[in-house]
C-alpha positions in Angstrom: 29.7 -13.6 34.4 31.0 -9.4 35.2 29.3 -7.2 33.4 30.0 -3.5 34.3 27.6 -0.2 34.7 29.8 1.5 32.7 29.0 -0.8 29.7 25.2 -0.9 30.2 25.2 3.3 30.1 26.7 3.1 26.8 24.3 1.1 25.0 21.3 2.3 26.5 18.9 2.8 23.8 15.6 3.0 22.7 15.0 0.0 20.7 12.3 -2.6 20.4 12.1 -5.3 22.9 11.2 -7.6 19.8 8.6 -9.7 21.1 7.0 -10.1 17.6 8.2 -8.7 14.7 7.3 -6.3 13.4 6.2 -4.5 16.8 3.2 -4.6 18.2 3.8 -0.6 17.0 2.9 -1.7 13.6 -0.2 -3.5 14.5 -3.4 -1.7 12.3 -7.0 -1.3 12.5 -7.7 -2.2 8.5 -6.8 -6.0 9.5 -10.5 -7.4 9.7 -12.3 -10.6 11.4 -12.8 -12.3 8.0 -8.8 -12.2 7.6 -8.1 -14.2 10.9 -10.5 -16.7 10.1 -8.9 -17.6 6.7 -4.9 -17.1 8.8 -7.0 -19.7 11.5 -7.5 -21.6 8.6 -4.2 -21.4 6.7 -2.3 -21.8 9.7 -3.5 -25.8 9.9 -0.7 -26.1 7.0 2.0 -24.4 8.0 5.1 -24.4 11.2 5.2 -25.0 13.9 2.4 -27.5 14.1 1.9 -27.3 18.0 -1.2 -25.5 19.5 0.2 -22.6 22.0 -2.6 -21.1 24.2 -2.8 -18.0 25.8 -6.3 -17.2 28.2 -6.4 -13.6 29.5 -8.2 -12.8 32.4 -8.5 -9.0 32.8 -9.4 -8.7 36.4 -7.9 -7.5 39.7 -9.3 -7.0 43.0 -7.3 -3.6 42.9 -4.6 -2.2 41.0 -0.9 -2.2 41.3 0.3 1.2 40.3 2.7 0.5 38.1 1.3 -1.6 36.4 0.7 -0.8 32.3 -1.5 -4.8 32.2 -4.9 -4.5 30.3 -7.0 -5.1 33.5 -10.2 -4.1 35.4 -11.0 -3.7 39.0 -14.0 -6.0 39.6 -15.3 -8.2 42.0 -18.3 -8.4 40.6 -19.3 -12.2 40.0 -22.1 -11.1 37.0 -19.4 -9.4 35.4 -16.8 -12.3 35.5 -19.5 -15.2 34.8 -20.2 -12.8 31.3 -16.4 -12.5 30.1 -15.4 -16.0 31.2 -18.8 -17.6 28.7 -17.5 -15.1 26.0 -13.9 -16.8 26.4 -15.5 -20.3 26.2 -17.3 -19.4 22.9 -14.6 -17.7 21.1 -12.6 -21.2 22.1 -15.4 -22.9 20.5 -15.3 -20.4 18.0 -12.0 -21.1 16.8 -11.6 -24.7 17.3 -14.2 -25.9 14.6 -11.4 -24.3 12.6 -8.6 -25.9 13.5 -7.2 -29.7 12.3 -7.8 -32.4 15.6 -4.1 -33.9 14.8 -2.7 -31.4 15.8 -1.7 -30.6 19.2 -1.5 -28.8 22.6 1.7 -28.5 24.2 1.5 -24.9 26.3 -1.3 -23.1 28.1 0.0 -19.9 29.6 -3.4 -17.8 31.7 -2.0 -14.2 32.5 -4.1 -10.9 33.0 -4.9 -9.2 34.8 -5.0 -11.6 37.6 -6.1 -14.8 37.0 -5.6 -16.5 40.0 -8.0 -13.4 41.8 -11.2 -15.6 39.9 -13.3 -18.0 41.7 -11.1 -21.3 40.4 -14.0 -22.6 39.4 -14.2 -20.4 36.5 -10.6 -21.8 35.3 -12.6 -25.2 35.5 -14.6 -24.5 33.4 -12.0 -23.1 30.8 -9.3 -25.8 31.0 -12.3 -28.6 30.4 -13.6 -26.6 27.0 -10.1 -26.9 26.0 -9.8 -30.7 27.1 -12.8 -30.9 24.9 -11.7 -28.8 21.5 -7.6 -29.9 21.8 -5.8 -32.6 21.9 -3.5 -32.5 24.7 0.4 -33.5 24.5 1.2 -35.4 27.3 4.2 -32.9 28.0 2.2 -30.1 28.0 3.4 -27.1 30.3 0.1 -25.6 31.4 0.7 -22.6 33.6 -0.3 -19.5 35.2 0.5 -16.1 36.7 -0.4 -15.5 40.1 -0.1 -12.8 42.9 0.8 -14.7 45.9 -1.7 -11.9 47.4 -4.1 -14.3 46.7 -2.4 -17.7 47.0 -2.7 -20.2 49.5 -2.4 -23.9 49.6 -5.9 -24.6 49.2 -5.5 -23.0 45.4 -2.4 -24.8 45.0 -4.3 -28.0 45.2 -7.0 -27.0 43.3 -4.9 -25.6 40.1 -2.6 -28.7 40.4 -6.3 -31.2 40.1 -7.1 -28.6 37.3 -4.0 -29.8 35.5 -1.9 -26.4 35.8 2.4 -27.6 36.6 4.0 -24.2 36.5 3.3 -21.7 38.0 5.0 -18.1 38.1 4.7 -15.9 41.4 4.7 -11.5 40.9 6.6 -11.6 43.7 8.0 -7.7 42.1 9.6 -7.0 46.0 10.1 -8.0 49.1 9.5 -5.1 51.3 6.4 -3.9 52.7 6.9 -0.5 52.0 8.1 -0.5 48.2 4.8 -2.6 48.4 2.7 0.0 50.3 4.0 2.3 47.7 3.0 0.2 44.5 -0.3 -0.6 46.3 0.5 -4.4 46.0 -0.7 -6.3 49.0 2.4 -9.0 50.6 1.9 -12.7 49.5 -0.8 -14.7 51.7 1.1 -17.0 52.4 5.2 -17.7 53.3 6.7 -18.1 49.8 9.2 -20.3 51.2 6.7 -22.9 52.4 4.6 -22.3 49.0 7.5 -23.0 46.8 8.4 -26.1 49.0 4.9 -26.9 49.0 4.0 -26.5 45.1 7.4 -28.5 44.5 5.6 -31.1 46.6 3.0 -31.1 44.5 5.2 -31.9 41.4 5.4 -28.5 39.9 8.4 -27.7 37.8 9.7 -24.5 35.9 8.6 -22.4 39.3 9.2 -18.3 38.3 9.3 -15.4 40.7 9.1 -12.2 39.3 11.0 -8.8 40.0 11.0 -5.5 39.2 13.5 -2.8 39.1 13.5 0.8 39.4 10.2 0.6 41.8 9.5 3.7 44.1 11.3 3.2 48.0 14.1 0.8 46.1 17.5 1.2 46.9 20.6 -0.7 45.1 21.0 -2.1 48.9 17.0 -3.2 49.4 17.6 -4.6 46.1 20.2 -6.5 46.6 18.5 -7.9 50.0 15.6 -9.0 47.2 18.1 -11.0 44.7 19.7 -12.2 48.2 16.5 -13.9 49.5 15.4 -15.1 46.0 18.5 -17.0 46.3 17.6 -18.1 49.1 14.0 -19.5 48.1 16.2 -21.1 44.8 13.1 -20.8 42.4 13.6 -22.5 39.0 13.2 -19.3 37.3 13.7 -15.8 38.1 12.6 -12.9 36.2 13.8 -9.5 36.6 11.6 -6.8 35.0 12.9 -3.0 34.4 10.1 -0.8 35.5 9.1 2.2 32.7 7.7 5.4 34.4 5.2 6.3 31.6 2.3 8.4 33.5 1.4 9.9 30.2 0.6 6.5 28.5 -0.3 4.6 32.5 -2.3 7.7 34.5 -2.1 5.5 37.6 1.7 6.0 37.6 1.1 9.9 38.9 -0.1 7.9 42.4 3.5 6.9 43.1 5.4 10.3 42.6 5.3 11.7 45.3 7.7 8.3 46.2 11.0 8.8 45.6 12.2 6.5 42.4 15.9 5.1 42.4 18.4 7.3 40.0 19.2 5.8 36.7 22.5 5.3 37.9 21.2 3.5 41.1 18.8 1.9 39.2 21.9 0.3 36.5 23.8 -0.9 40.1 20.4 -3.0 40.6 20.4 -4.7 37.2 24.2 -5.0 37.2 23.8 -6.7 40.7 21.5 -9.0 39.6 23.3 -10.6 36.6 26.5 -10.7 38.3 25.4 -12.3 41.4 22.3 -14.8 39.8 25.5 -16.0 37.5 27.7 -17.0 40.4 24.6 -18.5 42.1 23.7 -21.4 39.3 21.8 -19.1 37.5 22.1 -19.5 33.8 21.1 -15.9 31.9 18.1 -16.6 29.1 17.8 -13.9 27.2 17.9 -10.1 28.5 16.2 -10.1 31.9 15.6 -13.9 32.5 17.4 -16.5 34.4 17.5 -20.1 35.3 19.3 -22.7 37.1 21.2 -24.9 35.3 19.0 -27.9 35.0 15.2 -26.1 34.5 14.4 -26.9 30.0 14.8 -23.6 29.6 18.7 -23.4 30.5 19.4 -26.8 28.3 17.4 -25.2 25.7 19.3 -22.5 25.8 22.7 -24.7 25.7 21.5 -26.4 22.8 20.2 -23.7 20.8 16.8 -24.3 21.0 15.0 -21.4 23.0 12.0 -19.6 21.6 10.0 -16.7 22.8 6.8 -15.5 21.7 4.6 -12.6 23.6 4.4 -14.7 26.8 8.1 -15.1 27.7 10.5 -17.9 26.9 10.2 -21.1 26.0 11.4 -24.5 24.8 11.0 -25.6 20.7 9.7 -28.9 22.0 6.8 -27.1 23.7 6.6 -23.8 21.3 3.2 -23.7 19.0 1.5 -21.4 17.0 -0.7 -18.8 19.8 -4.2 -19.1 19.3 -5.0 -16.2 22.3 -8.4 -16.1 24.4 -10.1 -13.0 25.9 -9.7 -9.0 25.8 -6.2 -7.9 24.8 -4.6 -11.7 23.4 -2.5 -11.8 20.7 -2.5 -14.9 18.5 0.6 -15.1 17.3 0.5 -17.7 13.9 3.3 -17.9 11.4 2.3 -15.4 9.2 0.1 -13.2 11.3 -0.6 -11.4 14.0 -4.2 -10.5 15.7 -5.1 -8.8 18.5 -8.3 -9.1 20.7 -10.6 -5.8 21.9 -8.6 -4.4 24.7 -12.2 -3.3 26.8 -13.6 -6.8 28.6 -17.4 -5.5 27.8 -16.7 -4.6 24.4 -15.0 -7.8 23.4 -17.8 -10.1 24.8 -20.1 -8.3 22.9 -18.3 -8.9 20.2 -18.3 -12.5 20.9 -21.8 -12.8 22.2 -22.7 -11.1 18.4 -21.4 -14.2 17.3 -18.3 -12.5 15.8 -14.5 -12.8 16.6 -13.1 -10.0 18.2 -10.1 -8.6 16.4 -9.2 -5.0 16.6 -6.4 -4.7 15.1 -3.6 -7.2 13.5 -0.6 -7.4 10.9 0.0 -10.1 8.1 4.0 -10.5 7.3 5.6 -10.5 4.1 7.7 -13.0 3.5 10.6 -11.1 4.1 9.4 -10.3 7.0 8.8 -13.3 8.1 12.7 -13.9 7.6 13.3 -10.7 9.3 11.2 -12.2 12.3 13.2 -15.0 12.7 16.4 -13.5 12.3 16.0 -11.7 15.3 14.2 -14.6 17.3 17.6 -16.7 17.1 19.7 -13.4 17.8 17.5 -12.9 20.6 17.0 -16.5 21.9 20.0 -18.2 21.4 22.1 -15.5 20.6 23.7 -17.1 17.6 23.5 -16.6 13.7 24.6 -18.2 10.7 23.5 -16.2 7.7 23.8 -19.3 5.6 22.0 -21.2 7.7 19.2 -18.3 7.5 19.4 -18.0 4.0 19.0 -21.5 3.4 16.3 -22.1 5.5 14.0 -19.1 3.2 15.4 -20.2 -0.2 17.6 -17.4 -0.6 21.1 -16.4 -1.5 23.3 -15.0 1.0 23.3 -12.0 -0.9 19.6 -11.6 -0.8 19.5 -11.8 3.2 22.2 -9.2 3.5 19.6 -7.1 1.2 16.2 -8.4 2.8 17.8 -7.5 6.4 20.2 -4.3 5.3 22.3 -5.6 7.6 26.3 -3.8 7.5 28.7 -4.6 9.7 29.2 -1.0 11.0 26.0 -1.6 12.8 27.8 -3.9 15.0 31.3 -2.1 15.0 31.3 -0.9 18.8 29.9 -3.8 19.6 32.8 -6.0 18.4 35.1 -3.7 19.9 33.3 -4.4 23.2 33.5 -7.5 23.0 29.8 -7.8 23.1 29.4 -10.1 20.0 31.8 -12.0 17.9 31.7 -12.2 14.0 33.3 -14.0 11.6 33.0 -16.0 8.2 29.3 -14.7 8.2 28.8 -16.3 11.9 27.6 -14.4 14.4 27.7 -15.3 18.5 26.8 -13.0 21.0 28.6 -13.4 24.4 27.7 -13.8 27.4 27.8 -10.3 28.5 26.3 -9.0 25.0 23.2 -10.9 25.7 22.5 -8.4 28.3 21.6 -5.8 25.9 20.7 -8.8 22.7 18.0 -5.7 21.5 20.2 -3.6 20.4 22.2 -6.7 18.5 19.2 -7.3 16.9 17.5 -3.9 15.8 21.0 -4.1 13.3 18.5 -7.0 11.4 15.7 -4.9 11.5 15.5 -2.1 8.3 12.3 -1.1 9.2 14.2 0.8 12.6 13.9 4.1 13.0 15.1 5.8 15.9 12.2 7.9 17.7 12.2 9.0 21.4 9.4 7.9 23.1 8.3 4.9 21.0 10.4 2.5 22.4 11.3 1.7 26.4 15.9 2.1 26.9 17.2 -1.4 27.3 17.9 -0.8 31.0 
């Protein structure tokens, strides 16, 4: 692949990331616990039948100044113990309403820093999950880990508990950048750690990088990419740093450092795409890469890629998502429900014997069609209008009316050979996948351009 900076710059526009449709900005507080219960019950007769579980651990030892995740700085065992008890109670509350014949195919742990807490707490939650749900033999059990708190004994424990996938938040390999964002360096040599994980049977090993951080330069980021190519992880994620101090106050603490210019940041992204593509990695969606023998790459080649709030996954392992913990977002067939964000208020709600839903959204039938249309584009870069219309038992004209699609919305993308369109079939080229959000937005009738509401493509 050979993508240019000028092409990226042309399409660097503020559009939704479409982790969900409608985006989380559409969630409302009218959604109540009683609706959540009814939706849990009805999810048993909806597709997919598989169950995906998300566990949110909102604790960190120290705050990385760039981070916008829902997290709390604490090492208080009393607070952590109370929270773990609440998560276990929530799991049991939800599990009693789920069909016991359904199987768990995916468990994802995020945060915060899940591996910063005592791993015995992790073991306790996993034991409860196994007691309440039936697990598929091929289930993916994954955790986002900070390498600053991970040693070889921890890997042994996670393997014993049943984890088979780990994502390491490297962010950058340079100590001055890590100091600038208040992030501790890896506890163990990353190369040795990856080798050890592979020897224990972990697969789909992922390393995260962030571009646009303070003190980064195009030259230093190229060193990051070369280092990551040498390490040969199964998967790589390259996330764009968004500087939004009006939303994340901690980011102001970095403002005395030099940030990359927009042109430099663009150079970093272009280099990453071209270099990783030239070294055996398949582009997955808009910001992920996978070795060609990895499950994600194979799924993409077969148009079987899926996506949820936890990232890209395969249709084999994708299920309706049941989220547990503060700020967790459940993604069931026809609705979203997000828990209270403050961990202590979340615990209070669960301790009172109720669910902890703070806001949510119930999709209409047309919105479900739009959601699946956008998902197909975002994941697989393919869309057959007639097939999608047939799936939802509507005519082609009704499909066009629901999505309010107009080919003029894509004329520039066609001219730049980022997409191909003929006979009501859309194909996004490899270059086009890097700005695929700009393609998907053409099928979103609710989208309205609003400065500052969404992050830009890069």
